[in-house]
N, C-alpha and C positions, 0 to 999 in steps of 0.2 A: 519499500515501494510496493506497490502493487506488482512491480516486477518481482517475479517469484523469488529471487535470491540476491538481496542487496548486501548481505554479509558474506565474507569469505569463509571457505572451509580450510582449516589448517591441515597440513600433511606432516605426519610424524614418521620418520624412517627408523625402523627397528634394527638395532645392531645384534648380531648373534650373541647369545649368552655364553659366558665363560664357565666351563664345567670344572669342578674340583671333586676330589675323591670324598665320598661320604655324603655330602650335602651341597645342593646348588645354592649359590649366594643369592641374597635378595636382589631384585632387579635394580639397576642403577636408575635413579629418577630421570636421567637424561635419555635413557633408552627404553624405559618401561612403556608398554602400550598405553595410549591415551584412553581415559575412561569413556565408556559409551555415553553418548548424549542422552539426557533425560527423555523419557517417553512423552510424547505430546498428546496421546490419546489412549484410551483403553482398547485393546485389540483382542480378537478371538477369531482364529481361522480366516484371516484376511479382512474381517469386518472391524471397523474402528469407529469410536464415538468419543466426543468431547463436547465442551461448551464453554460459554463465558457470559459474565454479566459485567457491563461497562456503564458506569454512571458518572455524571459530571455536574458541576455548577459553574456557569460562566457569569462573571461580573463585567458588564460592559460599562466603562466609565463615561460613555456618552449618554447613558440612560435613555435609549430610544423607546418611544412609546410602543413600537411594534414588538419590542423585546427580541429583536433579531440580532444575530451575531454576523455582521457583514464579513464577506470574503471567507467564511469558514465552510469547509466542505461537508463535514458530518455533524459536528457540535454546533448546530445552526440556530439554537435558541440561547438567550441570555437572561440574566437576572432571575433565574429559577432553577431548581433541581430537575434534571432531565435524565431519562434513560437513553444512553447512546446506542446500546446494543444488548439485547437478550437473545442469545443465539445457541442453537444446538447444531452440532456438526457431525455428519455421518458419512462414511465412505466404505467402499469395498475395493480391495486391490484388483486391478484388471488382469486376471489370469484365466482366460484372455479378456473377459468382460467384467467391468466394474462400474462404479458410479461414485459421485460426490454430491451431497446435498447439505447446504447451510441454510437453515430456516430460522426465522425469529421475528423480532419486533424492536422498534426504537427509532431514534432520530437518523441513524445510518440508513435504515430502510426507507424512511421518509425522504431523505435526500436522493436516494437512488430512484425512487418512484417519481418525485417531482422533476427529475431530469429527463424523463421519458417524453418524447414528442407525441406519441400516441399511447395512451395509458390503457392497460388492462387491469384486472382486479386481483387475480390470484397471485401474480408474481411480485406484488408489493411486499410480500413477506419472505422473499427468496433472494439470497445473495448468489449462491452457486447451485445449479441443478443441471448436471450433465452426466452422460453415459460415456464410458471409456472403453476402447478396444486396443489390446496390446498383446498379440500372439507372440510366443517365443521366437518363431521363425522370422519375425520382422526386425530383429536385431536392435531392439530398443525403440523403434517407432511406435508412438502412441497417438491415437485419434480420440478426440473428445467432441461430443455432440450435445449442444444445449446452451445454457446460459453460464457464462464464466466471467470472473473478474478480469479486467484488462491486464495485458502484459506490460503496459507502459508505466513509467514512473519509478521514483526511488522509494516511495512509501507504500505501505500496505493498508488495506481496509481495516484490518483488525488492530485495535489500539495497542494491545499487548505485544504485537510483533513490530510496531513502529517505535521510533526513538522519541519523538515528541508526541504530546497528546493531541494538539490540533494538527491538521494537515496543511501542507504548503499551498501557496497559490497555484503552483504547477499541478498539484493534485486536484485542486478545486476546479480548474479550468481545462483539464485534460479529460479523456474518457474514463468513466467509472467501470463499465462492464460492456460485454458484447453478447450477441446471440448468433449461433451458427455452428461451424465446425473449425477445429484447429488441429494441426499435426505438429509434433515435435520429435526430433531424433538427435541423439548424440553422434556427432561426426567423429570425434576422438575424445581423449581424456579431458580436453580443455575447451572444446567447442560444441555447443548445442544450438541447432538452428530449427526454425519452424515457420509454418505458413498458416494463415487463417483466412477463411471466407465467412464474413459475418454480415448481419443486416445493417451494421453501422455502429453508431455510438448510442449507448444507454437506451436501447429499445428492445423489448421483446417482440413488438410488432413494428415492421419497417414503415418508415414515413414516405417511402417511394418504392419503385420496383427495382432500383439498382442495388448492387451489393458493394461492400467494401473489402479490399484485400489488405491483409496484415502480414508483415514479414518480421520475424524476431531472430535475434542472434545473441548468445551469451557466451563470453569467453571468461573462463575461471582459471586464473593463474595462481601463483603461490600466495601472494599477499594483495593481489589486485583482481577485481572483476570488472568487466566492461559489458554492459548490456545496451543493445540498440533495438528500437522498435519503430516501425513505419506503418501507418495506416493511410490508405488513399481510396476514395470512392465518392459517389454522389450522396450528399447528406442534406440537401435542401428539401424542404417538405413539399410533397406532391409533385416533384419534378426531378428528372435525372440530369438536368442541366446544371453545370457547375459542380466541380469536385472539391472536396475537402481533403487537404493533405496535412499530415501530422507526423513530425519526426521527434523522437525522444531518445536521449542517450544518458546513461548513468555510469559513472566511474566510481567504484568503491575501493577504498584502500584500508587495510587493516594491518598496521605495522606491528602490533603486538596485541595481547589479549586484553589490554586496558583501554585501547584507543581504536576507534573506527571513524572513518570520514567518507563523505560522498560529495560529488558534484553532479547535478542534474541539469540538463539543458533541454528545453522544448522549443520547437518552432512550428507554427501553425499558419495555414492559409486556407480561406474558404472563398472559392470563386462564386460570386453571386450571379443568378440568372440575368439580372438587370443591374447595371452599374458596376463600379470597380470592385475588385476582390478585397476581402478583409484579411488583415495580417496581424499576428501577435507572436511574441516570443518571450522567454523568461529563462532565468538561471537561478538555481538554488544550491546552497552548500550548507552542510551540517557536520558536526563532529560529536561523537559520543565518548565521554570520559568516564570510565568506571573507577570510582574511588576505592571500592571494595565490592564484595558480592551483594551488598545491601543498598549502596548509594551510587548514583550516577548523575552527571550533568550533561545536557545537550543544548548547545547554542545552535541556532539556525538563522541564516540571512538569505534573502532573495530579492531579486529585481524582476518585475513583470511589466512588459510594455504592451498594453492593449491599444495598439496604434489607432485602430478604427472602431473601437468600442464593441467588437463582436462578442467578446466573452463576458465582460462586466457591464455591458449596456452603456458605457461611457468611455470615450477616447481619453485614456489617462495612463500615466506611469506610476506604478505602485512599488514601494519598498516595504519590506517586512522583516522584523527581527523578533525572534522568540528565544526565551531561555526556559528550559524545562528541567526541573529537579525531580528525580525519581527515588523513592524509597520502596523496597520490596522486602517482605518477610521471607518470601521464597519466590520461585518463578510463577506461582499461582496467585499470590496476594500482592498486588501492585498499587501504589498510590503515586500520584504525580501532582506537582504544583507548578503552574506555568504562568509566566508573564509574557505578553505578546503586544507588539506595537506595529500597526499598519499605518502608513501615511502615503497620501497621493498628492499629485500636483494639481488636482482638481477638488472642489468641494463635493465629496461623494457620500460622506457618512451622515446618518441621521442623528440628530441631537434632540431629545425630548419629542415634541410634536413636529419638528422641522426637518424634512428630508433634505439631503444635500446641503447641510449647514456647516460641515466641518471637513477639513482635509486629513484628519487623523482619527484613529480609534485605538484605545488601549483596552486590552482584555486581561483579566485575571481569572484563571481557570484552575479548579481542583477536580481531579479525576480519581475514581476508585475502580479497580478492575479485579475481578475474581475469575481465574481461568481453571475450569474443572478438568483435571487430568490426573494420571497416576502420580503418586507422591506429593499431592497437593498439601498434605499435612506434615510433611517432612521439613523441619526448620533447622536442621543441623548444619553448622558451618556458615550460617549467614553472618555477615559483618566481618568475616575474616578477609585478609588481602587475597 
């Protein structure tokens, strides 16, 4: 998800070692410390850097003349090879001042830019750009100022951190990013809460003078995590009349290291300055099955009700099923083959030269991702259980 932690962290309790005369025994596998997670970036004295290249080919079986991939959030083109994201990621740990900058080019950046109600130029190449403040005396409280990916949703913007290659309908029609200030603080070992004051949805420049309030909560238990995000504020262009309210909740369950599952529910309402309010809601669920360290399968199913046509431009109910197969040489070299079917109760999809000619769309997608990080050329142990 764009929500920062859709996967659970496991907890291993260490039993005291039994001492014998002369030589300590080898640690029991059941009580040995868990290996450190692989590094996700190159680091030096608090500064970190990484990057990724993400390319794909979408085959749209409707063969639309626009070569568009309808209902896709980021892989928005079809019937041609496209660059989804060419990104460099840089950060500095806030001790007490730090920053994060993700900058690049590709269809992901195009999708973010096209979603802005009032467009500027320089930010079309930026995913994250914020300064962080986190003094030790603040007991874990961190403030971020700038542009940041939204907290809502079960999926993340980065393909290599998401389970499926394409994003869900809930991702497509929820917020992508925000601009403003956010604060987060761990209340205890299982609960982290936060508040945000932002310009609204998907805009570096505000489309009115009002601001949006965001509230986030994340509960991390042994095998379950629960995330809740609420955004509320005036979002209609050039007026502060009419508020948009958005509620997102994600429940993630990880029963073992082979299986992970989530359920994501979104509810949205936009009060229009003139006329009745627009409402939409949706639910998505997915499960990731790791066959071994090299292969995994992820089915996803969702239902999306755009009751008043606010998000998709047409009042319709949409269902979507996706099956994604993944093969990776290691955590840095990832390939995915995906079959996806979207179907609506209304003729919404383009066929050839004819818009709105069909109620369904079938996509076949192949994606290749290279994540530049430490150990990217270490292929030992792949394919093992």
